[in-house]
C-alpha positions in Angstrom: 0.0 0.0 0.0 2.8 2.4 0.9 4.6 1.6 -2.3 1.5 2.3 -4.3 1.0 5.7 -2.5 4.6 6.6 -3.2 4.3 5.8 -6.9 1.2 8.0 -7.0 3.0 10.8 -5.2 6.0 10.5 -7.6 3.7 10.5 -10.6 1.8 13.6 -9.5 5.2 15.3 -8.9 6.3 14.5 -12.4 3.1 15.8 -13.8 3.5 19.1 -11.9 7.0 19.5 -13.2 5.8 18.9 -16.7 3.1 21.5 -16.3 5.6 24.0 -14.9 8.0 23.4 -17.7 5.2 23.9 -20.3 4.1 27.1 -18.6 7.7 28.4 -18.5 8.2 27.6 -22.1 5.1 29.5 -23.2 6.3 32.5 -21.0 9.6 32.5 -22.8 7.9 32.4 -26.2 5.6 35.2 -25.5 8.3 37.3 -23.9 10.5 36.7 -27.0 7.7 38.0 -29.3 7.3 41.2 -27.3 11.0 41.8 -26.9 11.0 43.7 -30.2 8.6 46.4 -31.3 5.9 44.8 -33.5 3.8 46.4 -36.2 0.0 46.6 -36.4 -0.2 43.7 -38.9 1.8 41.4 -36.7 -0.3 42.0 -33.7 -3.5 41.6 -35.7 -2.4 38.2 -37.0 -1.8 36.7 -33.6 -4.9 38.3 -32.1 -7.0 36.8 -34.9 -5.5 33.4 -34.1 -6.1 33.9 -30.3 -9.7 35.1 -30.9 -10.2 31.9 -33.0 -9.0 29.7 -30.1 -11.3 31.5 -27.7 -14.3 31.5 -30.0 -13.8 27.9 -31.2 -14.2 26.6 -27.6 -17.8 27.9 -27.5 -19.4 25.5 -30.0 -18.3 22.1 -28.5 -19.3 23.3 -25.0 -22.7 24.5 -26.2 -23.2 21.2 -28.1 -22.3 19.2 -25.1 -24.7 21.1 -22.9 -27.5 20.5 -25.4 -26.7 16.8 -25.5 -26.3 16.4 -21.7 -29.4 18.4 -20.8 -31.8 15.4 -21.2 -29.6 13.4 -18.8 -29.5 16.0 -16.0 -30.3 14.3 -12.6 -30.2 10.9 -14.4 -26.9 10.1 -16.0 -25.6 13.7 -15.4 -25.4 15.4 -12.0 -27.0 18.9 -11.9 -23.8 20.3 -10.3 -21.7 18.9 -13.1 -24.1 20.5 -15.6 -23.8 23.8 -13.9 -20.0 23.7 -14.1 -20.3 23.2 -17.8 -22.6 26.2 -18.2 -20.0 28.3 -16.3 -17.4 27.1 -18.8 -19.6 28.3 -21.7 -20.0 31.7 -20.1 -16.3 32.0 -19.5 -15.3 31.0 -23.0 -17.9 33.3 -24.5 -16.7 36.3 -22.4 -13.0 35.7 -23.4 -13.8 35.4 -27.1 -16.0 38.6 -27.0 -13.2 40.5 -25.3 -10.5 39.6 -27.8 -12.9 40.2 -30.8 -13.8 43.6 -29.3 -10.1 44.4 -29.2 -9.8 43.4 -32.8 -12.6 45.8 -33.7 -10.9 48.6 -31.8 -7.7 48.1 -33.7 -9.3 47.4 -37.1 -11.9 50.2 -36.7 -14.6 48.0 -38.3 -16.8 45.1 -37.5 -15.2 41.7 -36.8 -16.9 38.3 -37.1 -15.8 34.7 -36.9 -15.0 34.8 -40.6 -12.2 37.2 -39.9 -10.5 34.9 -37.4 -7.5 32.8 -38.1 -7.0 29.0 -37.5 -3.3 28.5 -37.6 -1.8 25.3 -39.1 -0.1 24.6 -35.8 -3.4 24.8 -34.0 -4.9 22.4 -36.5 -2.1 19.9 -35.7 -2.6 20.4 -31.9 -6.4 19.8 -32.3 -5.6 16.4 -34.0 -3.2 15.5 -31.1 -5.8 16.4 -28.5 -8.4 14.3 -30.2 -6.2 11.2 -29.8 -6.2 11.8 -26.0 -9.9 12.5 -25.7 -11.8 9.4 -26.6 -14.3 9.4 -23.8 -16.3 12.1 -22.2 -13.4 14.5 -22.5 -13.6 14.1 -26.3 -17.4 14.6 -26.1 -17.1 18.0 -24.5 -14.0 18.9 -26.5 -16.0 18.3 -29.7 -14.1 15.4 -31.1 -16.9 12.9 -30.3 -20.1 13.2 -32.4 -22.3 10.7 -30.6 -25.9 11.7 -29.7 -25.6 10.5 -26.1 -22.5 11.1 -23.9 -20.1 8.1 -23.6 -20.0 6.3 -20.3 -17.5 7.4 -17.7 -14.2 5.6 -17.8 -11.2 5.3 -15.6 -9.1 7.1 -18.2 -11.2 10.3 -17.9 -8.9 12.2 -15.6 -5.8 11.4 -17.7 -7.7 12.3 -20.9 -8.8 15.6 -19.5 -5.4 16.4 -18.2 -3.8 15.7 -21.6 -6.3 18.1 -23.3 -6.2 20.8 -20.6 -2.4 20.9 -20.3 -2.2 22.5 -23.8 -5.1 25.0 -23.0 -3.7 28.3 -22.0 -0.1 27.3 -21.0 -0.8 28.0 -17.3 -2.2 31.5 -18.3 1.3 32.5 -19.4 0.1 34.4 -22.4 -2.3 36.4 -20.4 0.2 37.1 -17.6 2.8 38.4 -20.0 0.4 40.5 -22.1 -1.3 42.0 -19.0 2.1 43.6 -18.1 2.9 45.2 -21.4 4.1 48.8 -20.9 4.5 50.2 -24.4 2.0 52.7 -25.9 -0.5 52.2 -28.7 -1.8 48.7 -29.5 0.2 47.0 -26.7 -1.5 49.2 -24.2 -4.9 48.0 -25.6 -3.7 44.4 -25.5 -2.5 44.8 -21.9 -5.9 46.2 -20.8 -7.9 43.4 -22.4 -5.6 40.5 -21.4 -5.5 41.8 -17.8 -9.3 41.6 -17.7 -9.2 38.1 -19.0 -6.5 37.1 -16.6 -8.4 38.5 -13.6 -11.5 36.8 -14.7 -9.7 33.4 -15.0 -8.1 33.9 -11.6 -11.2 35.0 -9.8 -13.5 32.4 -11.2 -10.8 29.8 -12.1 -11.6 27.5 -15.0 -14.6 25.5 -13.7 -13.7 21.9 -13.5 -15.6 19.7 -15.9 -17.1 17.6 -13.1 -19.3 15.9 -15.7 -16.0 14.4 -17.0 -14.6 13.2 -13.7 
């Protein structure tokens, strides 16, 4: 029993180190980007890509809610369902904030058609799908079944694999919220600080329906 507990403790410690390393890497990447002055077109490109990532999270969450609704208080606990509605509200708010920022910079209306799905994010989506074959995949949008899959013992691992690549431990938001330059970077700092504060104050609601 003691050996099993030690193995679990060691495993959790390794996972934490992996998460910290991932967060540190994203921090270095974002800092490297902002180390040099960037033009308007460069900022618009990555903001379009970021807005896509925020906006794209809305549809699978909404779809999951619609499919899980008939099972509330039967196969799905109402508390789990509430957590997913909070996730939808959070994703929608973050997408709206970044798209509003794009409109500020562009000076014209921005819709989903203006957003950018980068090839690297397409590749990441395919990788995530391989690690989300149960309920995690159902909520992430990679599963198309009418009814949610049964819970499995792999769920926590699946969700961790998907979530590890979502946000990089908020590194992007933390770096952007501290930008000091004038112009567009001031606008970016204002919006990303609001998103960061929202994430920290509410925290990303755990998908209890997946646990």
